[in-house]
C-alpha positions, 0 to 999 in steps of 0.5 A: 523516357528511356530512363523510365523504360529502363526501370520498368526493365529493371522491375521486370528483373526484380523479385516482388517479395524483397523488391531487389535484383532476382537472386537464384531466380525460380519461376513457379507454374504460374509464370511468376519468378522470385528469389529461391530463398524468398519464396521457400520462406513464402511457403514455409509460412503457409505450411500449416494451412497445406495451401501454397499460392503465388504471392504476386497472383495468389494462384494455389497449387495442390502441392508444393511445386518443385523450385529449379533455378531459372538459368536464363533469368540467372544470366540476364540478372548478372548482365545488368549487374555488370552494367552497374544498374540497380532495381527501381527504387520500391515505393516506399522509397518515394517521398509522401506529403509528410516526409522530406523529399529530395530537392534534387530529384526531377521525376518522382521525388525520393525521400531525403536522407539527409539535409545540408545546412550550408546547401540549404538543400535535402538530398536522397541516398543518390543525390547525397554521394557527392557530400562523401566524395567532394572535398569542399562538400564533405566539410558541409554540416549534414543533419536529419531531413528537415523541411525548416532549411529556410529558417536558417536564412535571414529574411533580411540579407539572404545569408545564412544565419551562423551567428547568435546575438545574446543581447536579443536572443536570436539568430542572426547572420554575419551582415546582421551582426554589422548592422542592426545588431552593432555592439551586441553580445554576438558570438558563433551560433556553434558556440552559444549551442555548445553553452546552451547544450551544457545547460541542457544537460545540467537541466536534463540531469536534474529532470532525470535525478526529480524522476527517479526521485519521484518514481522512488516516492511513487514506489513508497506511495504505492507501498503505503497504499497496500500497506493501508489496504492490507492493515484495513483488511486485516482490521475488518477481517478481525473485527468481523470475527470478534463480532461473529464470535460475540454474535455467536456468544449471544446466540448461545446465551440466548438458546440457554435461556430459551432452553433454560425456560422451556425446561423450568416450563415443562417441570412447573407444568407438570407439578401443576397438572399433576396437582390438577389430576389429584384435585380432579379425582378428589372432586369425582370421589367427593361428588360420588360420596355426595350422590350416596348421601343425597340418596340416603337423605331421600330415604323415607323409612327411618329405620332403613336410614337409620340401618344404612347410615353407619355403613357410610365410610368416614370422608377422607381428609384432603391432602391439599389445603382448602384453597390454592394460593397463586402468586401474582401473575408474573411467572417468567417476567422476571427473566424478561427483566433480566434479559433487558438489563443485560441488553441495557448494560451491553448497550452501554458497554458498547456505547462507551467503547464505541468512541474508543474504536472510532478514535482508533479508526480516525488516528489513522494518519499517513504522513505522505511527505515523510513516510514512517520507517519501517526496518530497524535500519530506517529507525537507526537513521533517527538514532539520538546520543541520550543520557540521564541527568543526575539532577534529576535522579532519584537519591537511591538511583546510581548513574554510571557509564557516563550517565547512560546506566542507572541502577536501583540501590538501597544506599542513598546516593550523596547527590546536591540538592536540586529543584529538579529531583525526583523525591517521591518516585525512583525516576530519572529524566533525560537532559536532552529535549526531544523533538522532530524524529528521535530513536533510541534503544535500553537494555534492562536488567532484573525485575521491571523498568519503566520506559518513558517520555515526559514533559520537563514540567512533570511534578517532582515532588512526592509519591502521587499520580502528578510525578509518576510516570504514565499516571497524568497527562504529562507522560507516557510510560511502557511498564516492562516487568518481567516477560510482560508489558503494560502501557499507562497514559494519564492513569489509564493502562492498556495490556500489551502483548509482544516477545519478551526481550531485555532490549527495548526501542523507543521511537518519537515523531513529535510533530506527527504525534507518534510514539512507539515502543519495539521489542528488540531481539534478532527481529524488531516487534511493535509492542504499542503506538501511541497517536497524539499531540505533543505539545511541548518538547519531551524527555526520555525517562526511567523508573527503576524497580529494586534489584534492577537496572537500565542502560541507554545503548550506544546506537551510532 
């Protein structure tokens, strides 16, 4: 009870803001005391509200009170400090149900600061001090507060388990090693911990590496999503623009037809009405003459009739034929038929081309496991050392520079006869078969070069399409002629636009069925990309025009 009363006195001299003994104590008008800095900080926070209150009783003051040091309290606090006593622990220092409590506190238990594996007990800051001051206790192993200390005690021998049985994979005490674990592979728990710690660190390193790899993959996939969305948005925007232009063109053509029909309608109606008016005038005149003749015909006096008859003017001949020939009632029906014919042809074109458009959409295929290279540095990782096979070269092709350069010449070369030689087209293939991912570049000179890939079983004889790169189902070819490009596959030509360059890059992903051609200068620009299925290994191929040459570049 004396201790409890002393704690009450200590709380009386404690600041309710910092929960420590008062420092430079001041008393506010309501009678409560605080550290000068604590109450100043509290009121600084209330500065904007212009309301100053006591943190304890919440009484407000019309203006900020002037703080004066309470000399008497200051002296009392100094006396308490000299006795070595400290303020009572704050509420947050006491152990709650979820906390580890000090095993040595007899009253309200404080939170433990450490647990001892030798003492198998937990200590608050005060009761922990002997472990830092008493020599035998300094050797004890202190750990973070734990409620599982009793799990370190052998339930059979009531001894601390300081050993580990590797045979049974469990912690044991020394007596266990002499009893049921006799003859087993036993080691000190610390040694087993060290071994397991090393394994744990290796596992952590592997996990961290996998995390880094997966985070990198996630970023790549996120970039892939952004690229897909960007490409799709661009495709939708471009197609919408093109369709809008087509609709605008159709609207213009519709307006032109309408205007032309209305104009022709007005012209023809004017002609008919003009003729109709003249005929009506003629009818009026004829009716007048008929009336005069009728009147004369009823004259009973013969002499009068004979007298008046010569005075009648002769009837004028009609300027129009006796009848109007009207054509069959078709008028503008031919226009409708012509427009209908245009519609039918447009439907045929859209139907024919729609398959191509749909195929281009479905060709979009993202290989999530192996992202495609994007920068030239990425492509160079797949660079291949490609040469040209003299046994395939046409006799008007001169190979040089270690079979890397080929030049078209008018002088026939003295190559030996070989079944693989092209004898119809000035073409040559590489001896290396290409599978997987491959990238190569070539420098071209002169008027034109055809850059191709082909199956080995492409025909070598004659000048027909079966042996010409790009004109059969065994080869794919980019025509580079002066500053223009065209892509050929299976005898189908596709116009290609791109910046002219003397250097061309070729990328092949055989498994993914991707073949791409690039214009290489200061930048790398995609010229054309093919998505298909390759059923055989491929070989690089070249067709050389007159006064032209090509050289495969060394990229490694």
